[in-house]
C-alpha positions in Angstrom: 149.0 124.5 153.4 147.7 127.1 151.0 148.1 127.0 147.2 148.4 130.8 147.2 149.4 132.6 150.4 148.0 135.9 151.4 151.5 137.4 151.2 151.9 136.3 147.6 148.5 137.7 146.7 149.4 141.0 148.3 152.7 141.0 146.3 150.9 140.2 143.1 148.6 143.2 143.6 151.7 145.4 144.1 153.2 143.9 141.0 150.1 144.7 139.0 150.4 148.4 140.0 154.1 148.4 139.2 153.4 146.8 135.9 151.0 149.7 135.0 153.8 152.1 135.9 156.3 150.1 133.7 158.6 150.1 136.7 161.5 148.1 135.2 163.9 148.4 138.2 161.2 147.0 140.5 160.9 143.8 138.4 164.6 143.5 137.9 164.9 143.4 141.7 162.2 140.7 141.9 164.4 138.4 139.8 166.2 137.7 143.1 163.0 137.2 145.2 163.0 134.0 147.3 159.7 132.8 145.8 160.2 131.1 142.5 156.7 132.0 141.3 157.5 135.7 141.8 160.8 135.3 139.9 158.9 133.6 137.1 156.3 136.4 136.9 159.0 139.1 137.0 160.7 137.4 134.1 157.5 137.3 132.0 156.8 140.9 132.8 160.2 142.2 131.8 159.9 140.3 128.5 156.4 141.8 128.1 157.9 145.3 128.5 160.2 144.4 125.6 163.5 145.9 124.6 167.0 144.5 124.1 168.0 146.1 127.4 166.1 143.3 129.2 168.1 140.5 127.6 171.0 140.6 130.1 168.6 140.3 133.0 166.7 137.4 131.5 170.0 135.8 130.5 171.2 136.0 134.1 168.1 134.2 135.2 168.6 131.5 132.6 172.2 131.0 133.7 171.9 131.3 137.5 168.5 130.7 138.9 168.3 127.6 141.1 164.9 126.6 140.0 164.6 124.8 136.6 161.0 126.1 136.1 162.3 129.7 136.3 165.1 128.9 133.9 162.7 127.2 131.6 160.5 130.4 131.5 163.6 132.5 130.9 164.5 130.3 127.9 161.0 130.5 126.6 160.9 134.2 127.1 164.2 134.8 125.2 162.7 132.9 122.3 159.6 135.0 122.3 161.7 138.2 122.2 163.4 137.0 119.0 166.4 139.3 119.5 169.8 138.1 118.3 171.5 139.0 121.6 169.4 136.4 123.2 171.1 133.7 121.2 174.4 133.2 123.2 172.6 132.6 126.5 170.2 130.2 124.8 173.1 128.3 123.1 174.8 128.0 126.5 171.6 126.7 128.1 170.9 124.3 125.2 174.3 122.7 125.5 175.1 123.0 129.2 172.1 123.4 131.5 171.8 120.4 133.9 168.1 120.2 133.4 166.7 118.4 130.3 163.6 120.5 130.7 165.6 123.7 130.3 167.8 122.4 127.5 164.7 121.3 125.6 163.1 124.8 125.9 166.3 126.6 125.0 166.6 124.5 121.9 163.0 125.4 120.9 163.8 129.0 121.5 166.8 128.9 119.3 164.7 127.4 116.5 162.2 130.2 116.9 164.9 132.9 116.6 166.9 131.1 113.9 170.4 132.1 112.8 173.7 130.5 111.9 174.8 130.4 115.5 171.5 128.9 116.5 171.8 126.2 113.8 175.3 125.3 114.9 174.1 124.8 118.5 171.1 122.8 117.5 173.3 120.5 115.4 175.4 119.9 118.6 172.2 119.3 120.6 171.4 116.4 118.3 173.9 114.5 120.5 172.2 115.3 123.7 171.5 112.2 125.8 167.8 113.1 126.4 165.4 112.4 123.5 163.2 115.5 124.1 166.2 117.8 123.6 167.1 116.0 120.4 163.6 116.3 119.2 163.5 120.0 120.0 166.8 120.5 118.1 165.2 118.9 115.0 162.1 121.1 115.2 
């Protein structure tokens, strides 16, 4: 077993070249890649490119990716973007994601963005059954 396969390293090199070209469609397509590490990196790169037009793609990852680590990164990334259109997907994740890990990160992201909608969701999250989510809602 390898920690990093040669195929993954080759893809990472390709991703680096596409990053330099600011190839947004390439990274949007990678959000459906079978390797969760690739999906996570694609999420981070799209956020790094910036722009509100990336929010729907990151929100889709947050809502639908099978891997909680990828969804966690999507929640973190939406918080880093600090764009108000990222609030609704973060509210949904804070209140409904099956993973405590994701709910916790989405709550933190809402706190970073801040707004009336975020505050309302964070108040609801105070009733979450998992202590880390409640603590994140307080922060």
